[in-house]
ROPA-568795 format. One record per residue: residue number from 1; residue in three letters; x, z, y of N, C-alpha, C in turn. Coordinates in steps of 0.2 Angstrom, whole numbers, plus 5000, padded with zeros to 4 digits. Example, Ala and Ser with C-alpha at 12.3 -4.5 7.8 and 13.67 -1.06 7.14 Angstrom:
# ROPA-568795
   num   residu   n.xx   n.zz   n.yy   ca.xx   ca.zz   ca.yy   c.xx   c.zz   c.yy
     1      ala   5066   5039   4972    5062    5039    4978   5066   5039   4984
     2      ser   5064   5035   4989    5068    5036    4995   5064   5039   5000
# end
This chain:
# ROPA-568795
   num   residu   n.xx   n.zz   n.yy   ca.xx   ca.zz   ca.yy   c.xx   c.zz   c.yy
     1      met   5648   4790   5130    5642    4788    5134   5636   4794   5133
     2      thr   5632   4793   5137    5626    4798    5137   5620   4796   5133
     3      asn   5617   4800   5130    5610    4799    5127   5605   4797   5132
     4      phe   5600   4793   5130    5595    4791    5135   5588   4794   5132
     5      pro   5583   4795   5136    5584    4794    5143   5588   4799   5147
     6      ile   5591   4797   5152    5595    4802    5156   5591   4804   5162
     7      asp   5592   4811   5164    5589    4813    5170   5594   4814   5175
     8      leu   5594   4810   5180    5599    4810    5185   5599   4816   5190
     9      ala   5593   4819   5190    5592    4825    5194   5597   4831   5193
    10      gln   5600   4831   5187    5605    4836    5185   5612   4835   5189
    11      phe   5612   4829   5192    5619    4828    5196   5618   4828   5203
    12      glu   5612   4830   5206    5611    4830    5213   5616   4833   5217
    13      lys   5618   4839   5215    5623    4843    5219   5630   4841   5218
    14      glu   5632   4836   5213    5639    4834    5213   5641   4830   5219
    15      glu   5647   4831   5221    5650    4828    5227   5651   4820   5226
    16      tyr   5654   4819   5220    5656    4812    5219   5654   4809   5212
    17      cys   5653   4802   5212    5653    4799    5206   5658   4794   5205
    18      tyr   5659   4791   5199    5665    4787    5198   5661   4780   5196
    19      leu   5662   4775   5200    5658    4769    5198   5664   4764   5195
    20      thr   5662   4761   5190    5666    4756    5187   5663   4749   5187
    21      thr   5666   4744   5190    5663    4737    5191   5668   4733   5187
    22      arg   5666   4727   5185    5670    4722    5182   5673   4718   5187
    23      gly   5680   4717   5187    5683    4712    5192   5680   4705   5192
    24      arg   5678   4703   5198    5675    4696    5198   5680   4691   5197
    25      lys   5686   4692   5197    5691    4686    5196   5695   4688   5189
    26      thr   5697   4694   5188    5700    4696    5182   5696   4698   5176
    27      gly   5690   4701   5178    5686    4704    5172   5688   4711   5170
    28      asn   5693   4713   5173    5696    4720    5172   5691   4725   5175
    29      pro   5691   4731   5172    5687    4736    5175   5690   4739   5181
    30      his   5686   4741   5186    5689    4744    5192   5685   4750   5194
    31      glu   5688   4756   5194    5684    4762    5195   5686   4765   5202
    32      ile   5681   4767   5206    5681    4770    5212   5678   4777   5212
    33      glu   5680   4782   5216    5677    4788    5217   5673   4787   5224
    34      ile   5666   4789   5224    5662    4787    5229   5656   4792   5230
    35      trp   5654   4793   5236    5648    4797    5237   5642   4794   5235
    36      phe   5637   4798   5233    5630    4796    5230   5625   4801   5232
    37      ile   5619   4798   5231    5613    4803    5230   5609   4800   5225
    38      val   5604   4805   5222    5599    4803    5217   5592   4804   5220
    39      his   5588   4799   5219    5581    4798    5221   5577   4795   5215
    40      glu   5572   4798   5213    5568    4795    5208   5571   4792   5202
    41      asn   5576   4796   5199    5580    4794    5194   5584   4788   5194
    42      ser   5586   4786   5201    5590    4781    5202   5596   4784   5206
    43      leu   5602   4781   5206    5607    4783    5210   5608   4778   5216
    44      tyr   5610   4781   5222    5611    4776    5227   5618   4777   5230
    45      ile   5621   4772   5232    5628    4772    5235   5628   4768   5241
    46      met   5632   4770   5246    5632    4766    5252   5639   4763   5253
    47      ser   5639   4757   5256    5646    4753    5257   5646   4752   5265
    48      gly   5651   4756   5268    5652    4755    5275   5655   4748   5277
    49      asn   5658   4745   5272    5661    4738    5273   5656   4733   5271
    50      met   5650   4735   5270    5645    4730    5268   5647   4726   5262
    51      glu   5646   4720   5262    5647    4715    5256   5655   4714   5256
    52      arg   5659   4716   5260    5666    4715    5260   5670   4720   5256
    53      ser   5666   4725   5254    5669    4730    5249   5671   4727   5242
    54      asp   5676   4728   5239    5678    4725    5233   5673   4727   5228
    55      trp   5670   4733   5228    5666    4735    5222   5659   4732   5223
    56      val   5657   4730   5229    5651    4727    5231   5652   4719   5229
    57      arg   5657   4716   5230    5658    4709    5228   5658   4709   5221
    58      asn   5661   4714   5217    5661    4714    5210   5654   4714   5207
    59      leu   5650   4719   5210    5644    4720    5207   5639   4714   5208
    60      leu   5640   4710   5214    5636    4705    5215   5637   4699   5210
    61      gln   5644   4699   5208    5645    4694    5202   5643   4697   5196
    62      glu   5643   4703   5194    5641    4706    5188   5638   4713   5189
    63      pro   5631   4713   5189    5628    4719    5191   5628   4725   5186
    64      arg   5630   4723   5180    5630    4729    5175   5637   4733   5176
    65      val   5636   4739   5177    5641    4744    5179   5641   4750   5174
    66      ser   5646   4754   5175    5647    4760    5172   5647   4766   5177
    67      ile   5644   4771   5176    5644    4777    5181   5646   4783   5177
    68      arg   5651   4787   5180    5653    4794    5177   5651   4799   5182
    69      ile   5648   4804   5180    5647    4810    5185   5647   4816   5180
    70      ala   5651   4821   5183    5652    4827    5179   5654   4826   5172
    71      gly   5658   4822   5170    5660    4821    5164   5655   4817   5159
    72      gln   5650   4815   5162    5645    4810    5158   5645   4803   5161
    73      thr   5645   4799   5156    5646    4791    5158   5640   4788   5155
    74      phe   5637   4783   5159    5631    4780    5157   5631   4773   5160
    75      pro   5628   4768   5157    5628    4761    5160   5622   4761   5165
    76      ala   5623   4756   5170    5618    4755    5175   5618   4748   5177
    77      val   5612   4746   5181    5612    4740    5184   5611   4741   5191
    78      ala   5615   4737   5195    5615    4737    5202   5611   4732   5206
    79      asn   5607   4734   5211    5603    4730    5215   5604   4732   5222
    80      leu   5604   4727   5227    5604    4728    5234   5597   4731   5235
    81      leu   5597   4736   5239    5590    4739    5241   5586   4734   5246
    82      asp   5580   4733   5245    5576    4728    5249   5570   4732   5252
    83      asp   5569   4738   5250    5563    4742    5252   5565   4746   5258
    84      lys   5563   4744   5264    5565    4747    5271   5563   4754   5271
    85      thr   5558   4756   5269    5555    4763    5269   5560   4767   5265
    86      val   5561   4765   5259    5566    4769    5254   5573   4769   5257
    87      glu   5575   4764   5260    5581    4763    5263   5583   4768   5268
    88      gln   5578   4769   5273    5578    4774    5278   5579   4781   5275
    89      met   5575   4783   5270    5575    4789    5267   5582   4790   5264
    90      ile   5585   4785   5260    5591    4786    5257   5597   4787   5262
    91      arg   5596   4783   5268    5601    4784    5273   5601   4791   5276
    92      met   5595   4794   5277    5595    4801    5280   5597   4806   5275
    93      val   5595   4806   5269    5597    4810    5264   5605   4810   5263
    94      met   5608   4804   5262    5615    4803    5262   5619   4807   5268
    95      ala   5616   4805   5274    5620    4808    5280   5619   4816   5279
    96      val   5614   4819   5278    5613    4826    5277   5617   4829   5272
    97      lys   5618   4826   5266    5622    4828    5260   5629   4828   5262
    98      tyr   5632   4823   5265    5639    4823    5266   5641   4825   5273
    99      asn   5637   4826   5278    5639    4829    5284   5642   4836   5284
   100      glu   5639   4840   5280    5641    4847    5279   5648   4847   5276
   101      trp   5650   4843   5271    5656    4843    5268   5662   4840   5272
   102      glu   5660   4835   5276    5665    4832    5280   5666   4835   5287
   103      gly   5661   4838   5289    5661    4841    5296   5661   4836   5302
   104      gln   5658   4831   5301    5658    4826    5306   5651   4822   5305
   105      asp   5649   4819   5311    5643    4816    5311   5643   4808   5308
   106      pro   5641   4807   5302    5641    4800    5299   5636   4796   5301
   107      ser   5633   4797   5307    5627    4794    5309   5628   4786   5310
   108      glu   5633   4784   5312    5634    4776    5313   5635   4773   5306
   109      trp   5639   4776   5301    5639    4774    5294   5632   4775   5291
   110      ala   5629   4780   5292    5622    4781    5289   5617   4776   5292
   111      arg   5618   4773   5298    5613    4768    5301   5615   4761   5298
   112      thr   5621   4760   5297    5623    4753    5296   5626   4751   5289
   113      ala   5628   4756   5285    5630    4754    5278   5625   4751   5274
   114      leu   5628   4747   5269    5624    4743    5264   5622   4748   5259
   115      val   5615   4748   5257    5613    4753    5252   5612   4749   5246
   116      val   5615   4752   5240    5615    4749    5234   5611   4754   5229
   117      lys   5607   4751   5225    5603    4756    5220   5606   4754   5213
   118      phe   5607   4760   5209    5609    4759    5202   5604   4762   5198
   119      thr   5601   4758   5193    5596    4760    5188   5600   4761   5182
   120      pro   5599   4767   5179    5602    4768    5172   5599   4764   5167
   121      gln   5603   4762   5162    5601    4757    5157   5602   4760   5150
   122      asp   5598   4758   5145    5599    4760    5138   5605   4756   5136
   123      leu   5609   4758   5131    5614    4755    5128   5612   4748   5125
# end
């Protein structure tokens, strides 16, 4: 685990993070590799399948998660983003960051995906 306070800005250029949620039925840990961005020392992830994604369904049941980036792991709490101004900015930054790597226009995904905010927590 990482010492706190953690400065997430150091991870801005990383391509992926690894999100571990607790299974809503089994309680077992479930890790996924997923795109992310950092903004104001929070991490944001978008779900193209909205609330149907297993990882979203898991964190709606248990919002305490673990995130690993560049070999560093830290606990966080997930919240669905409800600030429309910040949400639009997150969507734009996410689309710009990943458009270069994928060589495609993620505009539909960027317009419609569910935005989830992850706030690092002390142990």
